[in-house]
TORVO-818526 format. One record per residue (C-alpha): residue in one letter; y, z, x. Coordinates in steps of 0.5 Angstrom, whole numbers, always signed. Example, Ala and Ser with C-alpha at 12.3 -4.5 7.8 and 13.67 -1.06 7.14 Angstrom:
TORVO-818526
<a,<-9,+16,+25>> <s,<-2,+14,+27>> 
***
This chain:
TORVO-818526
<x,<+401,+218,+139>> <x,<+394,+216,+136>> <x,<+393,+215,+129>> <x,<+389,+221,+125>> <x,<+384,+216,+122>> <x,<+382,+214,+129>> <x,<+377,+219,+129>> <x,<+372,+217,+124>> <x,<+373,+209,+125>> <x,<+367,+206,+126>> <x,<+370,+202,+132>> <x,<+372,+209,+135>> <x,<+365,+212,+134>> <x,<+362,+206,+137>> <x,<+367,+206,+144>> <x,<+365,+214,+144>> <x,<+358,+213,+144>> <x,<+358,+207,+149>> <x,<+362,+211,+154>> <x,<+358,+217,+153>> <x,<+352,+213,+155>> <x,<+356,+210,+162>> <x,<+353,+213,+168>> <x,<+359,+216,+172>> <x,<+355,+219,+178>> <x,<+359,+225,+182>> <x,<+364,+225,+176>> <x,<+365,+231,+171>> <x,<+361,+230,+164>> <x,<+365,+229,+159>> <x,<+364,+227,+151>> <x,<+365,+220,+149>> <x,<+370,+222,+144>> <x,<+374,+226,+149>> <x,<+374,+220,+154>> <x,<+375,+215,+148>> <x,<+381,+218,+146>> <x,<+384,+219,+153>> <x,<+383,+212,+156>> <x,<+385,+209,+149>> <x,<+392,+214,+149>> <x,<+393,+212,+156>> <x,<+392,+204,+155>> <x,<+396,+204,+149>> <x,<+402,+208,+152>> <x,<+402,+203,+158>> <x,<+401,+197,+153>> <x,<+407,+200,+149>> <x,<+411,+200,+156>> <x,<+409,+193,+158>> <x,<+411,+191,+151>> <x,<+418,+194,+150>> <x,<+420,+195,+158>> <x,<+417,+189,+161>> <x,<+418,+184,+156>> <x,<+424,+186,+152>> <x,<+423,+183,+144>> <x,<+417,+180,+145>> <x,<+413,+179,+139>> <x,<+405,+179,+140>> <x,<+400,+183,+143>> <x,<+401,+186,+150>> <x,<+397,+183,+155>> <x,<+394,+185,+162>> <x,<+392,+180,+167>> <x,<+386,+182,+169>> <x,<+380,+187,+168>> <x,<+383,+191,+174>> <x,<+390,+192,+170>> <x,<+386,+194,+164>> <x,<+382,+199,+167>> <x,<+388,+202,+172>> <x,<+392,+203,+166>> <x,<+387,+207,+162>> <x,<+386,+211,+169>> <x,<+378,+209,+168>> <x,<+374,+212,+174>> <x,<+367,+209,+173>> <x,<+364,+203,+175>> <x,<+369,+197,+175>> <x,<+368,+193,+168>> <x,<+364,+198,+164>> <x,<+371,+200,+161>> <x,<+373,+193,+159>> <x,<+366,+191,+157>> <x,<+366,+197,+152>> <x,<+373,+196,+149>> <x,<+371,+189,+148>> <x,<+365,+190,+144>> <x,<+367,+196,+140>> <x,<+368,+193,+134>> <x,<+361,+190,+134>> <x,<+358,+183,+134>> <x,<+363,+178,+131>> <x,<+368,+183,+130>> <x,<+374,+185,+135>> <x,<+374,+191,+139>> <x,<+380,+195,+142>> <x,<+382,+189,+147>> <x,<+381,+181,+146>> <x,<+379,+176,+151>> <x,<+384,+171,+150>> <x,<+384,+164,+154>> <x,<+390,+161,+157>> <x,<+392,+155,+161>> <x,<+391,+160,+167>> <x,<+385,+163,+165>> <x,<+383,+169,+161>> <x,<+388,+175,+160>> <x,<+386,+181,+156>> <x,<+390,+183,+150>> <x,<+391,+189,+146>> <x,<+388,+188,+139>> <x,<+393,+188,+133>> <x,<+397,+193,+137>> <x,<+404,+192,+133>> <x,<+400,+193,+127>> <x,<+398,+200,+129>> <x,<+404,+202,+134>> <x,<+409,+207,+132>> <x,<+416,+205,+131>> <x,<+421,+206,+137>> <x,<+424,+212,+133>> <x,<+417,+215,+132>> <x,<+416,+215,+140>> <x,<+423,+217,+143>> 
***
């Protein structure tokens, strides 16, 4: 479930404006806010499942190994890389977006920023 304060958050508004401007030839024109809510909701649901069921009792933010994994989880239908770029930069210069790029021994992975600070408790989901 998306927190009620999301709608007016600067990071959300930045993401919505970026998605509104993304060219999606042959796709239905949808407002940036609608796209942001939909893609974030799908991404967070996938992250929650990943954290709870794929890595039980994990502490730390859920990770996706590739750009394609992030965009597939969010059901992005635009050009590859556009959604990830928007998610990474939504916070503005020097600030965190909705996704963080994290360097590991095996390369860059993509982590949902502060996921556990904002995720619902298990009893609120089920």
